[in-house]
C-alpha positions, 0 to 999 in steps of 0.5 A: 500499500506504500505505492499509493502513499508514493503516488499521492506525494508525486501527485502532490508535489507535481501540483505544488511545483506547476502552481509555484514553479519550485522543484518537487523536493521541497515537497518530497524530501520533507514527506519522505523523512518525515511521513515515510521515515526516510533518512535525508539522504534516502530522501534527497536521493530519491527525490533527485531520482524521481526528478531524472525525467522531464517531470516538469516538461509539460508545465514549463510547456504550458508557461511557455506557450504563455510567453512566461520562459526566457530560454536563454536563462533556462538553458544557462541555469540547467547547464549549470545546475548539471554540474552543480548537482553533482557538486552537491551530491558529493557534499551531502555524502560527506555530512551526516544525516542529522546535519544534513537534515538541520541544513536543509529545514534551516535552508527552507526556513530561511527562504520562508521568512524571506518570502513572508517579509519581502515587500 
């Protein structure tokens, strides 16, 4: 029955990603850790594996058709993201699960505070 939970999480992450333009990891990683009891490393690895396929293709296409995609910026960021993802994974493997989870939480909290207090 776990597959149903994973399916619901994937659908929820997709809806939220499409609505807010975020990566699914913001939803997937905390849910896998807190609800499904994955280790932080397992949650991050599973989230990355989930996003390997062109997950955001249909949502990105919808935004593109509406004129809301800067293709040059996206291409540059994608190329650098490709290399940055490898570097981040190498660094993450050197950090304990507890500190990785705490760092992820602080990162999300800092972004949340910044977004809430903006303008």
